[in-house]
N, C-alpha and C positions, 0 to 999 in steps of 0.2 A: 239741484246738483247733489249727487251723493257725496258723503263725506270723504270716502277713499279717493274719489276723483278730484275733489277740491284739494286734498293733501298732495296728490301726485302733481297737480297743476302747479302748486306753489313750489314743490320740490324741484320740478323740472325747470321752472322759471329761475329759481335761485341758482341751480346748477349751471345753467347757460350764462347767467350774469357773472358768476364767480370764475368760470373756466373759459369763457368765450367759445364754448363748444359748438360744433355744427349740429344740425338736426340729426344726422346719421349717428354721430358720436353719442349724442344724448339718448337716442333710441337704444343703442347697444348697452349703455350703462343701466338704463331703467327697464330693459327687457320688454319694450313695447315697439310697435312699428313706427316708421317715420311719419306715416299718416297721423297716428295718434299724437305724436309729439307736436306736429304742425297744427293740428286741430286744437290741442291744449293751449299752445302759446298764441294762436291767432284769434280763436273764438272764446275760449273759456277764461284765460288769464285776464283779459280786460274786464270781465265781470267780477273777478275775485280781487284783483289788485291792479288798479289802473297805472300807478307809478312804475311798478315792476314790469308791467306789460310794455310800456314805452321804452324802458331800458333794454329789455330783451329784444324788442323789435329793432332797435338800433344795432345791436350785435348781429342779429340775423341778416340785416341788410348789408352789414360790413362783410360778413361771411359769404353772402351771395355775390358781392362785388369781387371778392378774392378767389372764387372757386375755380376760375380758369387757371390761376396760378398754381393752386394745389393739384389740379389735374395734370398740369405739365410737369410738376415736380414728381408726381407719382410715376408718370411715364418714364421720366429720365432715370429715376431710381430703379425702376423695373429693368431697364436695359443696361444699366451699369453693373447690376448684380450678375447678369448672364455673361 
């Protein structure tokens, strides 16, 4: 694995852990695609840092379980503004 990818993987993992950010939010912050973020945290992070990988996986599972709520809130907010 190239060094810049290794650094990005660790930075992304740390960011998600500290901010509980979603994959989409993380992709916006780091200027990469959602697919890249997902690949980094599911495939590459376990190879680089197993402990961090498990913690990030837990946060992403929690985000996935809550995504229907965030979607409903976004829709409610959209129609309240109009």
